[in-house]
N, C-alpha and C positions, 0 to 999 in steps of 0.2 A: 504494499499500499505506499501513496504517497503521504507523508507525514510534512507539513508545512506548519509554519507556526509566525505570530506575529512575532516583532522585535524591537528595541528601542533603537531605531537606526542614529546614525552619527551624519549630521547633515553640516550645510553651511547655512550660517547663522544670517538671516535675512536683513537684523537691524546691522550687521558690521558688514556683509555682501549685497547690497540691493539689485546690482546686475548681474546674475547668473553667467550669464554669455561671457562674461569675462575670466569664469573660473571652469567651467564645465569642458566635458573633452570627447573626443571620441575614446574608442578602446585602445589600450597600449598598444597594439597589433597594429593599429591602423594610423598608428603616428610615427612618421619618417624625420628624418633632419630637419627639414624646411616646416613642419607642421610645428615640431618640437620647438624652434626658435620662434615661431610667432606666437605659443602659448605662453614662453615665456615673458614676452613681450608683452604680453596682455596685463598680467597682473603677478605679483608676487604670492600670491596666495593661489594661483592655477594649479590645477589638480595633477598635471602633467609632471609636477617637481616630484609627486609621491608615485606615480604608478609608473613615468620613464623618465629618472633624472638623468642629469647629464654626466656620462664618465669623464675621468678624468685621469691623465699620465699619474698625479699625484696619489691616486686613491691605494689604501692600504686597507686591511683587514677592518681598521676601528674605524675607517674615514673612508666611505664608500656610497655608491648610491642607495643602499639599502638603510645603512646606519643615518644616511640626511634624509629618508624617507619617513625615518623613527622619528627624529626632531622636529621635522614639518608638523609629523602628529600630534605632537606631544606640545609645541608651541603652537601651534594655532589653536587647539583645545583651550589651553590655557589663556590665550590672549579671547577667546571667545569666537573667534572667527567660525569654527567646529563646534557644533554641540549636540549633546544627547537628546533626543526625543524623552520626554518626561514619563511618557507611559507605553508600553509594546503597540505597536499598530503593522497593519499592513498597508500596501502603498499601490497606487495605481498611476501610468504613465500611458499618454495617450500621445501617437507621435503622427502628424496630419502631414501628408507630404504629397509631392505629384511624382507618377511614376514615368519612366521615357516616353512612356506613350500618349501621356498628356493628361492622365486620369488624376484627380483629388481623392486620396484614400485616408480613412484614419484606421492605427491599429492599436488596439488596447494591450496592455499587460499587465499583469499582478504582480509586485514586488513582495518576495516573503522568504523567511528563512524555511530552507527545504532540508531534512534529513539526510545526510549522505547514506548511500546504499553503493556495493559494488555491481558493476555492469552485470554479473553473472545471478543476481536477484531479479534481473528482469522489472526493475520498477523505470529506472534510468536506461536509456539506452544510448550509444554512442552511432553517429552515422560516418564520420570520417576518421582517417589516422592521425596520429599525432607523431612529433617529433619529441626530441628529449631535450634540447637545449632550452625551449620556451618553458617548461615544466620545472628545471633547475632555476631558471630566473625567477619564475613566479613564486617558486618555495622558500625563496632566501628572501624574497619581499614578505611573504607573510609571515617567517618566522620571526624577522625582524619587528613587526609591527603588528603581531595576534589584529590582524586586521582583515576582512574581505574588502580589499577596495571597490573590484569590480564584479558585474553582474554576468552569470551564465543564465544567455537565452535559450528557456526549452519551451517545447511543444507540447501539449497536451491535447487527447482526445477530448472534445466537448462537443456533440455534433449540433447540439441543441441551445448552445453559447448560455448556458445556464448560469456559469460563472458571472459573466458581464451581466447579466441580468441582477444578478442578488446583489452586487456593487451600483448599479444604476442608482437607485433612488438616493444612495447618499452623494453620489457624484452630481446630482441632477441638484441638491439642495445644500452645496457646499462649494464655495468656491475655491480653486485649486490654489495649492502653495506656489505652485511653479506656474507659468502661464506664456506661453508665446516666445518662450526663450529659443534662440537658434544659437548653433554652434558657425564656426570659421567655414568650416569644409562644404555645408549644404544649407538649404533653406528648409529644414525641416521644424514645424513647430510641435514644442514640447509643452504639454501640462500634466501635472501632475497633483495628486490629493495623497494627502497623508488620511488613511481610513482606521479611526479609532475607535467605532462606534461596535463594542461588544458582540452584539447582537448577529450583526452582518459579518465579522471577523469570525463566531463562529459557525455562519453556515457559510459561509465560504470554506472554511477548514474542514467541515464535513463533507462538502461537495467534491472536494479534490481527494480525501480519503482515499478512497476503494479505488483510484485510477491506478493502470501502470501502462508499460509500454511509451511513458514520455521520452521525448527525442530532444537530444542536445542540440541545437541549431546553430549557435555560436560559444564556444567556451570550451570546447574541450581541454582543450591544455589547462585550463582553469580549473576545471572539474576534478580530474584527474590530479592536480596539485591538491586540491581540497582534500582529497584523500589520502594523499601522501602526509598531508600537513595532520590530518585526523589521526592516523596511526602514531605519526612520531610524538603526538599531543599523549597520546593512549599511553606510550611507552614513560614518557616522562611524569605523568600523572594516572598512575593507575589504579586511583582512589576516586578520582575526579564522577561526580555522577550522570546518569545517563544521558540529562539534558545539558550537560557542557555545551557552550555555544563553538566548540571546536568539533563537534559532531552535526554539525549543519551548513549549508553553504547558502550565499547569496543567491538568489535567481530570479528572472524575471520570468514570468510564465505567459505563455500566448496561447490561444484555444487554435489548434489546426484549420478550423472552420470560420476562424476571423475572418472577414474580406479586406481587412487590411494587409493581410499576409502575403508576400510579393517574393518570388525569388529572381533574382537577376542573374543574366549570365557572365560567366570570368573568362575573358579569351585569354588566346596564349600568343606571347609574342616570339618568335624563334631570332635570335640574335648570336653573333659571335658563333658561326656555321659556317662549314666551307666543304663538307661533303660531296654538294650535290647544288645545283640551280633550281629552280622552280621548273624548268619542264621537263628535265629528269625526276623530281622529286614527284609527278604529277604522272610520268610514265610508268613508273615503280608501284603508284599507288593503284594501278588500273587492276592488280593483283586481287586486291579488297574492294574496291570502291568504282562506282560507275562516275565519270569523270566530267563533268559540263561546264565548258566554257561558257560566261555570259558577259553581257557588254558593258555591264557596268556595275558601281555598288549598290545602286537600287534593286537592279535585277536578282542580284546576289542576296539581298537581305529578303527579298520577295520571297525566294525560293527558301529558304530557311524556314520564313514563317511559315510557309506551305508544308514543310514537312511534318510525317506523322510517326508516332510512336514505334511503328513496326519496322521503318526506314529512315532509320537517323542518317541524317547529313548535317555536315558542317561547311565553311567557308574558308577558300584560299587565297589568299592576295601575296602576290610577289611584284605587284605594279600590273599587273591584269588580274580577273576577278574569274574564279573557278569555284561550282557548289561538287561536294564528293557526299556519294550518298553508297550508303554501304549495301553490298550487291546481296549477301546471303548471311541470314540472319545465324546460320549455325558454325560460322568459321569460330567465333569465340569460343562455343562448346567444345569445337575440337582443338584449338589451341592452348585451353583454359580449361580443360574440364574442372568438375567438381566445385562450381561456383554457381551461384544462383541465376536462372535466365533474365532475372529483372537485371541484376550485377552487368550481367552481359550487354545488355542492352543500352545502357547507361551512355548519353553522346561521350561524356569525356571517360569512360574506358574507351568506346571504340578509338576515339581520337588518339589517347594515350598509348595504350597495347597495339592498334594497328599501325596507325599514321607516326605517330613521334618515334614509337621504339623502334617497328618492324622496317617500318618504311625510311624515316629518316635515319635510323640507327643510334638515337640517343637513350643511352640506357637508364634504367629506374635511379641510380646513383647518382647522375647527372642533373635529374632532374630533382630530384630530393637537395640536392645541391644548388639548384637554377644556376646553373652553367651556362646554359645556353637558351634557358627559357625564362620568361616573366610575365605576368599575369596582369592582366587589365581589367576594369571593370568597365570602363569607358574606352570603345574601340576607336576614338577621332587620333590618339597620340599614338596607337600602334598605324595606323595610315601613313601619318607622317612619317615615322620611324623609319617604315620600308621605304618610303618616298626618298627620303633624305640621305638613302644608302646605311641607315643606323643599325637596320637590322634587315633580316634576312626574308621571312615569312611571317604575316598575320593569319592567326587560324582563328575562325569565329563559330562559335558554338551558342546553341539556343540553350535557355535556362532549363535546369532541372526541375521537374516537377514536383508538389508536394504528395503525390500520390509513390513515386518511383522513391524519393525518402522515408515513406512510411513502409515500403514493401522491401525493398534493401536492408532497413534495419529490422525490422521482423524477421528475414531470413539471416539475420546476424555476419551481414555481408557491410563491412567499412567502405564507405567510396571513397575513390581517390581525392587526394587534396584538392582544395578548391574546387570542388564538385557542386556549391553552395554560395550564392551569396544573398542572404537573407536582407532584405533593405525595409526599412533604413537600421543601423546598428541601435541597439541598446546604446545610450549614451553614458558618461561615466561622471561620477561627480554629484548625483541628484541624492541619491541616499548611500551609506556604506554600514558595513555590519562587523563591530568588534567578533571575535574568535578567540576569546582566552579560555581556559580551564574552568570558569564561572557559569552557572547556567545561564544559560539563554535568558535573555532577557529584556 
């Protein structure tokens, strides 16, 4: 069962920080050097200073990004920049945004403390593979600060949107604690409520309790880090109570039937590659694909939009445009037996296993190291990179469908990295959760 609880959140004090847009950020793994510099310039209290501090050549075991994060935490609380909620609460985050196709949508998430369970228990399920490096980094931060700083985005089955219905009366009757805040990367409007009505909290907890097969949408590294942190804390504190905060993790839960749930495609840009040119790659690809040259970008994107689940296609750009469509569904089953059919039919599986590895000859190790590969949400920089000679090929994919995520997860199949891009991201800095050895509260 999915055990969720309210908690006394740690939040920016609106009396000290009236403009949250100066301090909230994207998740740490979305922050690159340019964004980090922008965040640092916005405010001395910007959240980036904790979740992704600046490393220096003078860092030591006693003075590093993790110890500085702890110092920021302690100092900001002492200065009342960060404050603890006076009583346990759940939190609701609504994000209103415009999709690439021009639609305006709103997605509602419930922020709560979720009891940690191993993947083998079937309550929480992963859908993507993880790497060891980010987990070490996040564990070091958690150990230094005893706080869950960022949310894990989790999908839960709720075909009738009952959880949203339970919180709706509270949201309608109360002004949000945060309204219309935007962050520098995107025009996503954020509204955020502190839901502390005991009756509503009890009803929501009871509604979610029997649910299983909740899927991690974003935050696989953070969830596995939370499991590692829990295990380490249990060793350090064998007499800690069962409701010790370290047994829980900070999550934002979104119903799989929420109309605001959108998955964007993540395109692949091939660079630093010299084994073959575009015509040679397309000729070799004919072993597995029907290759169709098209006149222009619009024709290629239209062909991708018309692709069906049983005939996955992707776009290829090397200065000219082509569409590659899988010829035979059985080829992945022959090459990679023992994997689920739904995994075989993922666009990203076909792209990586057949084209990137077998046609281009880029092996899995090189892909993991990103030696010749970059991932792009927006295809426009990829087109420019090819046109300017900075990259060899741009590979455009259709977005993974939520049904594919569900079917692969239920079959215990981990999808390739960057298979999904759930948009918008759950932003960081609205509410955090201390996770010490004391009871959750």
